[in-house]
C-alpha positions as CSV (number, residue, x, y, z in Angstrom):
1,M,-81.2,-34.2,-59.7
2,Q,-77.7,-33.8,-57.1
3,V,-74.2,-34.1,-57.5
4,G,-73.3,-38.1,-57.4
5,G,-76.6,-39.2,-58.0
6,I,-77.3,-42.1,-60.4
7,I,-79.9,-41.0,-62.7
8,A,-81.3,-42.6,-66.5
9,F,-81.2,-40.6,-69.5
10,G,-82.2,-42.4,-73.8
11,N,-80.7,-46.2,-73.0
12,Y,-78.1,-45.0,-70.3
13,E,-77.4,-44.5,-66.7
14,W,-75.5,-41.6,-66.1
15,R,-73.5,-39.6,-62.9
16,V,-74.6,-36.5,-62.0
17,L,-71.0,-34.0,-62.0
18,E,-72.7,-30.4,-61.7
19,V,-76.2,-28.5,-61.1
20,Q,-76.8,-25.6,-62.3
21,N,-80.8,-24.1,-61.7
22,D,-81.7,-25.0,-65.4
23,R,-79.1,-28.1,-66.1
24,V,-76.8,-30.5,-64.9
25,L,-74.0,-32.2,-66.4
26,I,-73.7,-35.6,-66.5
27,I,-71.2,-38.7,-67.3
28,T,-72.1,-42.6,-68.3
29,E,-71.5,-44.4,-64.8
30,C,-70.0,-46.9,-66.9
31,I,-67.9,-47.7,-69.9
32,I,-70.2,-47.9,-72.9
33,E,-68.2,-48.8,-75.8
34,Q,-64.3,-49.2,-76.8
35,R,-62.9,-47.7,-79.7
36,P,-59.7,-45.5,-80.4
37,Y,-59.4,-41.7,-79.9
38,H,-58.9,-41.5,-84.5
39,D,-59.0,-43.3,-86.8
40,T,-56.5,-42.4,-88.5
41,Y,-52.4,-42.7,-87.0
42,K,-51.2,-38.6,-87.4
43,E,-51.2,-35.7,-84.8
44,I,-54.8,-34.8,-84.0
45,T,-56.7,-33.1,-81.5
46,W,-60.1,-32.7,-80.2
47,A,-61.7,-30.7,-82.7
48,D,-60.6,-32.7,-85.4
49,C,-60.7,-36.3,-84.0
50,S,-63.2,-38.8,-85.4
51,L,-64.2,-39.8,-81.7
52,R,-65.8,-36.5,-81.2
53,K,-67.6,-36.7,-84.5
54,Y,-68.3,-40.0,-83.9
55,L,-70.2,-38.8,-80.7
56,N,-71.8,-36.1,-81.9
57,T,-73.3,-37.2,-84.9
58,E,-74.3,-41.0,-84.8
59,F,-73.7,-41.4,-80.7
60,Y,-76.1,-38.3,-81.0
61,N,-78.4,-39.6,-83.1
62,K,-79.3,-42.8,-80.5
63,F,-81.3,-40.7,-79.5
64,N,-85.3,-39.9,-79.7
65,V,-86.2,-36.7,-80.8
66,K,-87.7,-35.2,-77.5
67,D,-84.1,-36.7,-75.9
68,Q,-82.2,-34.8,-78.3
69,T,-84.4,-31.0,-77.0
70,R,-82.9,-31.5,-73.9
71,I,-79.4,-31.7,-74.7
72,M,-77.4,-28.7,-74.2
73,P,-74.6,-27.4,-77.0
74,V,-71.9,-26.1,-74.9
75,I,-68.3,-24.2,-75.5
76,N,-65.4,-26.5,-74.3
77,K,-62.3,-25.4,-73.9
78,N,-59.5,-27.1,-74.8
79,L,-55.8,-26.7,-72.7
80,N,-52.9,-27.6,-73.8
81,N,-50.9,-30.5,-71.9
82,H,-49.3,-28.9,-68.5
83,W,-46.3,-31.3,-68.7
84,Y,-45.5,-31.0,-72.0
85,G,-47.0,-28.2,-73.9
86,S,-48.5,-30.0,-77.0
87,E,-51.5,-28.2,-78.5
88,G,-55.4,-28.1,-76.7
89,G,-56.4,-27.0,-80.5
90,E,-59.2,-24.2,-81.0
91,D,-62.3,-24.5,-78.4
92,T,-65.4,-26.6,-79.5
93,K,-68.9,-26.4,-79.4
94,D,-70.4,-29.7,-78.9
95,N,-73.5,-31.5,-77.3
96,I,-71.7,-34.5,-77.0
97,F,-68.0,-34.8,-75.7
98,L,-65.2,-36.4,-73.5
99,L,-63.9,-34.4,-69.8
100,S,-60.4,-32.5,-70.3
101,T,-57.5,-33.2,-67.7
102,E,-58.4,-29.6,-65.7
103,E,-62.5,-31.2,-65.3
104,V,-61.8,-34.5,-63.9
105,V,-58.6,-33.2,-61.6
106,C,-59.9,-30.5,-60.2
107,K,-63.5,-30.6,-60.1
108,Y,-66.1,-33.4,-60.6
109,F,-63.8,-36.7,-58.9
110,G,-62.5,-33.9,-55.8
111,D,-60.2,-31.4,-55.9
112,S,-56.0,-32.5,-56.7
113,S,-56.0,-29.4,-58.5
114,S,-52.5,-28.5,-56.0
115,K,-50.9,-31.4,-57.8
116,L,-52.0,-30.0,-61.4
117,Y,-51.0,-26.4,-61.1
118,N,-48.1,-27.3,-58.2
119,P,-46.5,-30.5,-60.4
120,G,-43.7,-32.9,-59.0
121,K,-40.3,-33.8,-60.6
122,N,-42.0,-37.0,-61.0
123,Q,-44.7,-36.0,-63.0
124,R,-43.9,-37.6,-66.0
125,Y,-46.3,-40.6,-67.2
126,W,-48.4,-40.5,-64.1
127,F,-50.4,-37.4,-62.7
128,Q,-49.9,-38.9,-59.0
129,R,-49.8,-42.7,-58.4
130,K,-51.0,-42.2,-54.6
131,D,-53.7,-39.8,-54.7
132,N,-56.8,-39.8,-52.8
133,N,-58.9,-39.3,-55.7
134,N,-57.7,-41.7,-58.0
135,S,-60.2,-44.1,-56.7
136,K,-63.6,-41.9,-57.7
137,R,-62.4,-42.0,-61.5
138,I,-62.6,-45.7,-61.8
139,A,-64.6,-47.2,-64.7
140,K,-66.3,-50.5,-64.9
141,L,-67.3,-51.7,-68.7
142,E,-71.4,-51.8,-68.5
143,K,-71.1,-54.8,-70.9
144,N,-69.1,-57.0,-67.7
145,K,-69.6,-54.9,-65.2
146,K,-67.1,-56.6,-63.1
147,S,-63.9,-55.4,-65.0
148,V,-62.1,-52.4,-65.1
149,W,-61.0,-50.4,-68.0
150,W,-58.8,-47.3,-69.0
151,W,-60.6,-44.3,-70.7
152,W,-60.4,-41.8,-72.8
153,L,-60.1,-38.2,-72.1
154,R,-60.0,-34.9,-74.8
155,S,-57.3,-33.6,-73.9
156,P,-53.5,-34.2,-75.1
157,G,-50.9,-36.5,-74.6
158,R,-47.4,-36.1,-74.8
159,V,-47.5,-35.1,-78.7
160,N,-50.6,-35.3,-80.5
161,V,-50.8,-38.9,-81.4
162,K,-51.1,-39.6,-78.1
163,T,-54.2,-38.7,-75.3
164,V,-54.3,-38.8,-71.4
165,Y,-56.5,-40.7,-70.1
166,I,-57.6,-42.7,-67.0
167,H,-55.7,-46.1,-66.2
168,G,-57.7,-48.7,-64.3
169,D,-56.9,-48.2,-61.6
170,G,-57.7,-44.3,-61.5
171,N,-54.5,-42.6,-61.5
172,I,-54.1,-39.9,-65.0
173,G,-52.0,-41.6,-68.0
174,I,-50.7,-38.1,-68.9
175,Q,-48.5,-39.2,-71.3
176,G,-51.1,-40.5,-72.9
177,N,-51.7,-43.8,-75.2
178,N,-51.7,-43.5,-78.6
179,I,-55.0,-42.5,-80.0
180,L,-55.1,-45.4,-82.8
181,Q,-52.5,-47.5,-82.9
182,G,-52.2,-50.8,-79.8
183,N,-50.8,-54.4,-78.8
184,I,-54.3,-55.8,-78.8
185,S,-55.6,-58.1,-81.1
186,D,-56.6,-55.9,-83.4
187,G,-53.7,-53.5,-83.3
188,R,-56.3,-51.4,-82.4
189,C,-55.2,-49.1,-79.0
190,T,-59.2,-49.0,-78.1
191,G,-60.4,-47.0,-74.7
192,G,-63.2,-46.5,-73.1
193,V,-65.3,-44.5,-73.9
194,R,-67.6,-42.1,-71.0
195,P,-69.6,-39.6,-72.6
196,A,-71.1,-36.4,-71.2
197,L,-73.5,-33.6,-71.1
198,W,-75.1,-31.1,-70.4
199,L,-79.0,-32.2,-69.6
200,R,-81.4,-29.5,-69.6
201,R,-84.0,-30.0,-66.8
202,S,-87.6,-31.1,-67.3
């Protein structure tokens, strides 16, 4: 297992993001589902959203018992939105989770931390249209690998009925998309889901 490598686990292909002595951090290579962030249109943080509940119950239970023993729980920090100050919420203990703004900007898709901690005056809706690392964040749908789609992060958007996301071109929507209400046919904002987890090395 090495950073950038692809491994099979459960019924999915995963990209290795970080390697430690006894474990690796992995994220699904493709967007495996499209879901709202929460099932009610209300102010919410990652700790209480329905997508977190789904990932740590129904989705987690799709793995067999042997695979479940390899999934290592982690305490996740949930920071406030860097641009708008909206609340990130309490720390969470997760088996399966979404990445945060800080993780996709500073660590796992190239290092654009200078743009995060020294934001430009035009950073109101987008992180950085010309960020060199945008292309690394683009994800395709598993069910149609020719199609790209936007995918959720766990960090809050401008207000707590919005959540930060990765646009189809890899840029980061720092203002956020609505957690539930959208403009597609059923009126729901169905963002892409790319679960991440820490996997015990066998």
